[in-house]
N, C-alpha and C positions, 0 to 999 in steps of 0.2 A: 583170739586164738587162731592158730593156723590149722590147716588140715580139715579133718572131719569135726567141725565145731559142734555139730548137733549131738555128738557123743558126750561132749563136756558140758553141755547146756545145763543139765540138772545140778551138777556140782557148782557151776558158776552162780546159778540162781540161789542155791542153798547158802553159799558163801555170802551173797548179797543180803540175805535175810538175817544172818547172824552177826554181821559186823555193825558196830555202832555208826549210825549216820551222823556226820558232823553237823548237818543243818538242824536236825531235830534232837540230837543228843540221846537218842534211844536206838535200840535194835528194832528193825521192823517186826521181828518175831515177838518182841515184848508188846508192841502196840497192837498186834493181832490177838495174842493169847493172854496178855496181862501178867506174864511171869517171865523170869529169866530162863534162858535155855541152858540146860545141862547136857553136854555131850557125853556119850558113853565113855569116851577116853578119859574124861575128867573124874569119873568114879574110880578109875584104876591107877591113874598117874597124876601127880600134882601138876597143875597148870598155873599160869599167871593169875587166873581168876580165883584160884583157891589158895595160892601162896600169899603169905604176909597179910591176910585180911584183917588181922587185929592191929597191925602196925600202920596201915594206910589211913592217914588222917586227911590228906588233900592230894591234889594232883602232883605237886612237887615232890611229896614223899613217895608217891608211886614211881615217879621217874627215877628218883634216887635209888629205890630198892631194885628196880629193873636194871639200872646201870651197874649195880654191884653184883 
């Protein structure tokens, strides 16, 4: 990030904690707290995490639903 990067550091660190790590296949948040993170926005608006949860059977089905 350019400019005053120190201002954006908390947001960058938070984003790093809530994104699934490809190497370990978990969110670092989950490994620390033992539960999935629910953001406040997810309680008000549907997100990819909450949409189609009954229909998702595997990764290819998730990709198909996201594409449509």
